[in-house]
N, C-alpha and C positions, 0 to 999 in steps of 0.2 A: 534437127531433122524430126518429121514427125511422119506418122502413117495413119489412115483411117481405119486400118486393120486392128482388131483387138483380140487379145488370146485370153482363153478363158482356162483357169487351172483345173486339172481334170480329177483333183481330189475331191470326192464326192463327201456330201454332209455325213458324219458319223450316225448310222442307223440306231435306232431306239434298243433294239436287242443288244447291240454291243455295249451301249452305256449300262444296260442290265447286267451284262455279263462281267463288265469291269467292277460294277459295284458289289457283284455276288463274289468276285475273286478276292476283293479287298475284305470283305466280311469273313470269308473263309480263312485266309491268311491270319486275320485277327484272332478268329477263334483257335486257329492251330497253335499260334503263340500262347493263348491262355490255357489250352490244354497241356502244352509241353512244359510251361513253365509254372503252373499254378495246379493244375489238377493231377498231373504225373506225379507219382512218388518217386523216390530215389530207387535206383534198380539194385537187385542184391550184389551184382559183382561190378557194375559201373557207376554205381552210387549217383551223385549229382550231374555226373558227365552224361547221363542218358539224355539230358534235354539238349545237349549239343548235337547228340545223334539224329535227334528228330529232324533238324533242319540239315544237317549234312548228308544224310542218306537221301533225303527228299531232292535235294540240289542234284546229286549224283545220278541218281535215277532218272530224273527229267533230262539231264544233261546227255544221257545215254540214248533216249528217246529221240531228243533233237537231233544228235548226230545221225541217227537211222534215218530219219525224215529227210534231213538235208540230203543225204546221199541217195535216196529214193528219188528225190526230185531232181538231182543232179544227173542220174542215170536216164531218167524221163526226158531231160533236155538233149542229151547225147543221142537218145532215140528218135525224138519228135521235132527237136529244135523250136520249140514254143518260148518265146520270152518270159511268159509267166511262169514257167518252171524254174527258170533261173532265178526269178524273183522270189518264188518259194523256197527255193534251195537256200538263197542267202540269208532270206529272214530266218530260216531254221538254224542256220551255222551261225548268226550273230547270237542267237539265244543259247546255242550251245557253248559257244566262248563265254557267256556271261556265267551260266550255270557251272561251267568247267572252272572258272575263277572262283566262283562261291564254294565248290566242292574243295577246292586247295584250302582257301581260307578256314573252312570247317575242319579239314583234317589238321591244319596246323594249330588251329584253337584247341583240338581235343588232345594234339601230341604234346603240347606244353606240359600241362599238369601230370600227364601220364609218363613221359620220357624225359621231361625237364629241358626239352629243346622245341623249337617251333619246327625244325626241319631235320629230317634223316633221310639219307639215299634209300629209303626203303623202296622195294619193288612197286608197291602200290602207287605211293606218293610219286615216284619217279615216271610210272606211265601215265599218272593224271596229268603231270606236268608236260609230259610229252604230248598227250592229247591237246592240252590246252596251247602248246607251240605250233602244233600242225593246224590248229583252228586259227591262230593268229596269222599263220602263214597264209591260210586261205585268202584272208582279207589283204595281206601284202602283195599276193600275186593279183588279186583284182585291181590293186591300185597302180599296178606295173604296166597293164594292159589296156590300151585305149580302145582297141576294136571291140564292140559290144560281142559280136559273135565268139570271137577267139577267147575272150575274157570268160565268157559263159562256160565254153568247151574246157578250157584248163582249170577253171574253177570246179566243174564237176569231176574232173579226174581227181583233184586234191580232195574233196569230199568223200570220194571212194576210198582214197588211201586212209582217210581219217576213219572211216567206217571199219577197214581192215584192221586197224589197231585196237578196236573196240574188245574182241575176245581177249586179247592179252590183259587189258585192263580189268575186265570183268572177273577174270579167273586167276589174276595175278596172287591173290592170296591162297589159292588153292595150289597154283603150280610152282610157286618160287617160294624160298624160305623168306617170310616177311614178318614185320611186326604187327602189321594189319591184321585184325580178327579174320579168320576165314569166313565166318558169318557174323557180322555186327548184329545182325537181326534174323531171326528165323521166323519167317511169317506163316510157317506151318502150324499145325495144332499143337506143336510143342511148345510155342510162345517163344518169347524174346528172351534171350541169354539165360536159357533154361529156367526161367521164372515161371511159376505156377499162376500169376496173375496176367491174364490176358489184356489188361488195360495198356500195358507197353504196345502190344501188337496194333491194337486199335487207334491209339494216339498216332503211332507212325503212319498207318494208313490213311488216317485223316489228313496229316499234314502232306503226305505225298499227293492226295487228292487236291488239296488246297494249291499246291504249288503248280500240280498239272493244270488246273484250272486258270492260274495266272499266266501260265506258259502259252495256252490257247489263246488267251486275250492278247498277250504282247505279240504272237505270230500273226493273229488277224490284223492288228493294228500296222504291224511292219509291212505286211503284204498290201495292204490299202495305200501305204505312202509308197511303197515300190511300183505299185501298178501307176501311180500318178507320174513317178519319175520316168518309167517306160512311155508314158504317154507324151510327156513334154519333150523325150528324146526324139521320139517318132515325129513328133509335130515341127520339131527344130530341123530334122533330116529333110522334111518334105516341103519346107519353107525355101522359096527361091533365096539366093545367097543376098541380092539385094534387098529383099524384103525383110531377110534375117538381121542384116546390118541395120535396117531402120528401126526394127524391134529393139535390138541392143541397144541404140541410142537413147 
């Protein structure tokens, strides 16, 4: 069976500025690796492990940022009911999940040489694992609900719950007895790990900036794909059943 109707994919060509952003993010991440692995000297207290912390802290901070933005867009969806707010919330939640996983991997990598084990039920590690589990649950919920509007509403509520867990994670080393340093890095004028050399602080901030730029690039790309998915769903919903069956054939 055939039809004369043709469908166009709503995904627009990638703009030049986005290609430039992608190239810039890759260059920044490469420069961050070079600074952390080659330029940075060993820390007075942490020694060579300072190199792991550059990536670990950067991933953790960007993860927290992604959780906040995902929850904000979730709240906007509950308020306005705009499909694109759900798309943006989902995009940032996906990236939060990725960076939460990277944060856990970085913490385990740091833990092995210092505590002789990859995992301890430390408050900070446990709360980070809980954060990751909640983010995974966000997508489990989305997969279980077929209705688009209900799926978006429930997902927004889950995103707000994830946000509510964030202060406990951020302050875990201050509030609970934990093996995690209260301040892995002090980005104030006092420097990093009480070191007199400010190079540690600046390499950390450069890596955070590089990871943040990469996060922005990924989020824009994901939102582009999400917008295309919404367009296809709306096109499918407005297409008559007979025409839809013909298109599927």
